[in-house]
C-alpha positions in Angstrom: 89.9 -15.4 -80.9 88.0 -12.1 -80.3 85.1 -11.4 -77.9 81.9 -9.4 -79.0 80.6 -7.0 -76.4 78.0 -5.3 -78.6 74.9 -7.3 -77.4 72.6 -6.3 -74.4 74.4 -5.6 -71.2 72.8 -5.9 -67.7 72.3 -2.6 -66.0 74.8 -1.7 -63.4 74.1 -2.8 -59.8 73.4 0.7 -58.4 70.7 1.2 -61.1 69.0 -2.0 -59.9 68.9 -0.7 -56.4 67.3 2.6 -57.5 64.6 0.7 -59.4 63.7 -1.5 -56.4 63.5 1.6 -54.1 61.1 3.3 -56.4 58.8 0.2 -56.5 58.8 0.0 -52.7 57.9 3.7 -52.4 55.0 3.3 -54.8 53.7 0.3 -52.9 53.9 2.2 -49.6 51.9 5.1 -51.1 49.2 2.6 -52.2 49.0 0.9 -48.8 48.9 4.2 -47.0 46.0 5.3 -49.2 44.0 2.2 -48.5 44.7 2.4 -44.7 43.4 6.0 -44.6 40.1 5.0 -46.1 39.6 2.2 -43.5 40.2 4.3 -40.4 38.2 7.4 -41.4 36.9 9.9 -38.8 35.7 8.6 -35.4 32.0 7.4 -35.2 29.4 9.8 -33.5 27.8 8.6 -30.2 24.4 6.9 -30.7 21.3 9.0 -30.1 19.0 7.8 -27.4 15.8 9.1 -25.9 15.9 9.9 -22.1 13.4 10.9 -19.5 14.0 12.1 -15.9 13.0 9.8 -13.0 9.7 11.2 -11.7 8.7 11.4 -8.0 5.1 11.8 -6.9 2.4 10.2 -4.7 0.9 7.2 -6.4 -2.3 5.3 -5.5 -1.6 1.6 -5.7 -4.4 -0.2 -7.5 -5.0 -4.0 -7.1 -7.2 -6.4 -9.0 -8.8 -9.7 -7.9 -10.8 -12.3 -9.7 -14.4 -12.0 -8.6 -17.5 -14.3 -8.9 -21.0 -12.8 -9.0 -23.9 -14.2 -7.0 -27.4 -13.1 -6.0 -27.7 -10.8 -3.1 -30.3 -13.3 -1.9 -30.8 -16.8 -3.4 -33.7 -19.1 -2.7 -34.7 -22.5 -3.9 -38.4 -22.5 -4.4 -39.9 -25.7 -2.9 -43.6 -26.5 -2.2 -44.8 -27.0 1.4 -47.4 -29.5 0.4 -47.5 -32.5 -1.9 -49.6 -32.6 -5.0 -49.7 -32.4 -8.8 -48.5 -29.2 -10.6 -51.5 -27.9 -12.5 -50.1 -24.4 -13.6 -46.9 -22.5 -14.1 -47.8 -18.8 -13.8 -44.4 -17.1 -14.4 -42.1 -16.7 -17.4 -38.7 -18.3 -16.9 -35.8 -15.9 -16.6 -38.1 -12.9 -16.0 -38.3 -10.6 -13.0 -40.8 -11.6 -10.3 -42.0 -9.7 -7.2 -42.7 -10.6 -3.6 -45.9 -12.5 -3.4 -46.1 -13.4 -7.1 -47.5 -16.9 -7.7 -45.0 -19.1 -9.6 -46.7 -22.5 -9.5 -50.2 -23.9 -8.6 -50.7 -27.3 -7.1 -54.0 -29.1 -7.5 -56.1 -27.5 -4.7 -59.0 -29.9 -4.6 -57.7 -32.4 -1.9 -56.8 -29.5 0.3 -60.2 -27.8 -0.2 -61.8 -31.1 0.9 -59.7 -31.2 4.0 -60.6 -27.7 4.8 -64.3 -28.4 4.5 -63.9 -31.4 6.8 -62.0 -29.4 9.4 -64.7 -26.8 9.3 -67.4 -29.5 9.9 -65.5 -30.9 12.8 -65.2 -27.4 14.2 -69.0 -26.9 14.0 -69.5 -30.2 15.9 -67.1 -29.1 18.6 -68.8 -25.7 18.9 -72.2 -27.5 19.3 -70.8 -29.8 21.9 -69.4 -26.9 23.8 -72.7 -25.2 23.7 -74.5 -28.2 25.1 -72.0 -28.6 28.0 -72.3 -24.9 28.7 -76.1 -25.3 29.0 -75.6 -28.2 31.4 -73.3 -26.1 33.6 -75.8 -23.2 33.6 -78.7 -25.4 34.5 -77.0 -27.5 37.2 -75.2 -24.6 39.0 -78.3 -23.3 40.9 -79.6 -26.8 41.5 -76.3 -27.8 43.2 -76.5 -24.6 45.4 -80.0 -25.7 46.5 -78.6 -29.3 47.0 -81.2 -30.5 44.5 -78.5 -32.4 42.7 -75.2 -33.8 43.8 -72.2 -31.5 43.6 -70.4 -34.3 41.7 -72.9 -33.9 38.8 -72.1 -30.2 38.5 -68.4 -31.0 38.7 -68.8 -33.4 35.8 -70.7 -30.8 33.8 -67.9 -28.3 34.4 -65.2 -30.7 33.3 -67.2 -31.7 30.2 -67.5 -28.0 29.3 -63.8 -27.5 29.6 -63.1 -30.5 27.4 -65.6 -29.2 24.8 -63.8 -25.8 24.8 -60.5 -27.5 24.3 -62.0 -29.5 21.4 -63.2 -26.3 19.8 -59.7 -24.8 20.0 -58.2 -28.0 18.5 -60.8 -27.9 15.7 -60.0 -24.2 15.0 -56.3 -25.1 14.7 -57.1 -27.8 12.3 -59.2 -25.4 10.2 -56.3 -22.9 10.2 -53.9 -25.6 9.2 -56.2 -26.7 6.4 -56.5 -23.1 5.2 -52.7 -22.8 5.2 -52.3 -26.0 3.2 -54.8 -24.8 0.7 -52.9 -21.5 0.4 -49.6 -23.4 0.0 -51.0 -24.8 -3.3 -50.1 -21.4 -4.6 -46.2 -21.4 -4.6 -45.0 -17.8 -4.4 -41.8 -15.8 -4.4 -40.8 -14.3 -1.1 -38.8 -11.4 -2.5 -38.2 -9.4 -5.7 -35.7 -11.0 -8.1 -35.1 -13.1 -11.2 -36.8 -16.5 -11.5 -34.8 -19.3 -13.0 -35.8 -22.2 -15.3 -38.5 -24.4 -14.0 -37.3 -27.8 -12.8 -40.7 -29.5 -13.1 -43.4 -29.7 -15.7 -47.2 -29.6 -15.6 -48.6 -32.8 -14.2 -45.5 -33.7 -12.1 -46.2 -35.0 -8.6 -44.2 -32.8 -6.2 -43.5 -32.8 -2.5 -41.7 -30.5 0.0 -38.3 -31.9 -1.0 -38.8 -31.1 -4.7 -37.0 -28.0 -6.1 -39.4 -26.2 -8.4 -37.1 -23.3 -9.5 -34.8 -20.7 -8.0 -35.1 -17.0 -7.5 -32.2 -14.6 -7.0 -32.3 -11.0 -5.9 -29.8 -9.3 -8.3 -30.3 -5.6 -7.4 -27.9 -5.1 -5.8 -25.7 -8.1 -6.8 -22.9 -9.6 -4.7 -19.3 -10.1 -5.9 -17.0 -12.4 -4.0 -13.2 -12.1 -4.4 -10.2 -13.4 -2.3 -7.4 -11.1 -1.1 -4.1 -12.2 0.3 -3.4 -12.1 4.0 -0.9 -9.3 3.5 -3.5 -7.2 1.7 -6.1 -8.0 4.4 -3.8 -6.8 7.1 -3.3 -3.5 5.2 -7.0 -3.0 4.6 -8.5 -4.6 7.8 -9.2 -1.2 9.4 -11.1 -0.1 6.3 -13.1 -3.2 5.3 -14.2 -4.5 8.7 -17.5 -2.9 9.9 -17.8 -1.8 13.5 -19.5 -4.5 15.6 -22.4 -2.3 16.5 -23.3 -1.6 12.9 -24.6 -4.0 10.2 -24.1 -1.6 7.4 -21.0 -1.7 5.1 -17.8 -0.1 6.3 -17.8 3.6 5.6 -14.1 3.9 4.9 -13.8 1.0 2.5 -12.3 1.9 -0.9 -14.8 2.1 -3.8 -14.7 -0.8 -6.1 -14.7 -1.1 -9.9 -15.9 -4.2 -11.7 -14.2 -5.3 -15.0 -16.3 -7.6 -17.0 -15.2 -10.7 -18.9 -15.0 -8.7 -22.2 -12.7 -6.1 -20.6 -15.3 -3.3 -20.2 -15.6 -1.5 -16.9 -19.1 -1.7 -15.3 -20.3 1.9 -14.9 -21.5 1.7 -11.3 -19.1 1.6 -8.4 -19.4 -1.1 -5.8 -18.8 -1.2 -2.0 -17.4 -3.7 0.5 -20.0 -5.4 2.6 -17.9 -7.6 4.9 -15.1 -10.1 5.0 -15.3 -13.8 5.8 -14.7 -15.0 9.3 -11.4 -16.8 8.6 -8.4 -17.0 6.3 -8.3 -20.1 4.0 -5.3 -22.0 5.3 -4.8 -23.8 1.9 -4.6 -20.6 -0.1 -3.6 -17.9 2.4 -6.5 -15.7 1.3 -9.6 -14.3 2.9 -12.9 -13.9 1.0 -14.3 -10.4 0.7 -18.0 -9.8 -0.1 -19.0 -6.7 -2.0 -22.2 -5.4 -3.7 -22.8 -3.5 -7.0 -26.0 -1.7 -8.1 -27.8 -3.6 -10.8 -31.0 -1.8 -11.6 -31.3 -3.2 -15.2 -30.6 -6.8 -14.1 -27.6 -6.7 -16.5 -25.3 -8.6 -14.1 -26.3 -12.2 -13.3 -25.2 -14.8 -10.8 -22.3 -17.0 -11.9 -20.6 -14.3 -14.0 -16.8 -13.8 -13.6 -14.9 -10.6 -13.6 -12.2 -8.6 -11.9 -12.6 -6.3 -9.0 -10.2 -3.3 -8.9 -9.6 -0.9 -6.0 -7.0 1.6 -4.8 -5.7 -0.1 -1.7 -3.2 2.5 -0.5 -1.0 5.4 -1.7 2.8 5.3 -2.1 4.1 8.7 -1.0 7.1 10.1 -2.9 7.4 7.1 -5.2 10.0 7.1 -7.9 8.6 6.2 -11.4 10.1 5.3 -14.8 8.4 4.0 -17.9 8.3 0.2 -18.0 10.1 0.0 -21.3 13.1 1.7 -19.7 13.6 -1.3 -17.3 15.8 -4.1 -18.7 15.3 -7.5 -17.1 18.3 -9.8 -17.2 18.6 -13.1 -15.4 16.2 -12.2 -12.7 17.7 -8.8 -12.1 16.4 -5.4 -13.3 18.6 -2.7 -14.8 18.3 1.0 -15.8 20.6 2.8 -18.2 21.3 6.1 -16.4 22.9 8.9 -18.4 25.2 11.2 -16.4 26.1 14.8 -16.9 29.1 13.8 -19.1 26.7 11.9 -21.4 28.1 8.5 -20.3 25.9 5.6 -19.5 25.9 3.8 -16.2 24.0 0.5 -16.1 22.5 0.2 -12.6 20.8 -2.7 -10.9 17.5 -1.5 -9.3 14.8 -2.9 -7.1 11.4 -2.6 -8.7 8.0 -2.2 -6.9 4.4 -2.1 -8.2 3.5 -1.4 -11.8 1.2 1.7 -12.2 -0.3 1.9 -15.7 2.7 2.1 -18.1 5.1 3.1 -15.3 7.1 1.1 -12.8 7.9 2.1 -9.2 11.6 1.9 -8.5 12.3 1.1 -4.8 16.1 1.7 -4.9 18.9 2.2 -7.4 18.1 5.7 -8.8 17.3 9.2 -7.6 14.6 11.6 -8.6 15.6 13.7 -11.6 18.2 11.4 -13.0 18.0 10.8 -16.7 17.3 7.2 -17.8 17.3 5.8 -21.3 13.8 5.0 -22.6 14.5 4.4 -26.3 17.7 3.0 -27.6 18.6 0.9 -24.6 19.9 -1.8 -26.9 22.5 0.6 -28.3 24.3 1.4 -25.0 26.6 -0.4 -22.6 28.1 0.5 -19.3 30.6 3.4 -19.8 29.6 4.2 -23.4 29.0 7.8 -24.6 25.6 8.7 -26.0 23.8 11.6 -27.5 20.7 12.0 -25.2 17.6 13.6 -26.4 14.6 14.4 -24.2 11.7 12.0 -24.9 9.1 14.7 -24.7 10.9 17.1 -27.1 11.4 14.2 -29.6 7.8 13.2 -29.4 6.6 16.8 -29.8 8.9 17.2 -32.8 7.5 14.1 -34.4 
């Protein structure tokens, strides 16, 4: 039996090892190529806009909700009873001191005046008669032609007649006043309101006919906190010997309901006598010029004033401040371009800036734009905000 070794023969063992090594080398080269593309060059630090912490004297401006009211307000009521026969003013229009607003039927009062004048004439006649009796009996009593008691009676009757004349004169004067009161007038210049009665209504001294308010100047009432009052007391309280407004009080601005600023400045008149224990505020009364009667009682607005000045205050833009769980932070960029997240204590807001009470120093660079890109200890590429804005 013979064996045939002419068919395919497996490669020797050392050849198989060489082939496996070649495959592993190729795979390593492929993996090395893929790994190089994933790592790549290191990423550049993010670009952020920075601005130095400013330091300057800043006036602190406060605002308070204000209610407008007339400088003087009066409810117009008649002093006599009667029927309204005429309304002589236009509702909502300016009126002047002494202008007649309503007329009450004068005829009953004219009749009373005529009657009082007649009684006065009678009293004058009676006084004349008693005076004649005194003049006639005085010499007779001296000559003892009549009893002294008769002269005494004449004198007493004359004194009573004079008193009756005075009483009648007072009645005439009262009747003339009542007749004049049938013309209901305004006691000062102002704006008259809507009439509360109509022609033909029976009115009496308790009836409100209309209201008149002096609106030039017009008052503005606003409450300030007790702390603000303590800071401003020396400026808003008038000296006891003067009735005029305090001279050192800050000028006031009035912001109307539509957001516009009233063109004329106001002034503080006085403060209320006590602090409201329920709110902890004290009411301040101010006045604003109103020559065109543009402002009216009952309007709401906001009064704004510079209450004091912060000397050497540190300021940063409000958008640079990050609020996180009740704390406030600033991203401060050091000289090595690394970020330090600092917790700061903030003060008042001034326009678009925020006063920083502690946590930073003047001149330090804080991140204004790109705060969301940074974290504590990270490197950044800072660009001045002014330069970037100017380039744009």
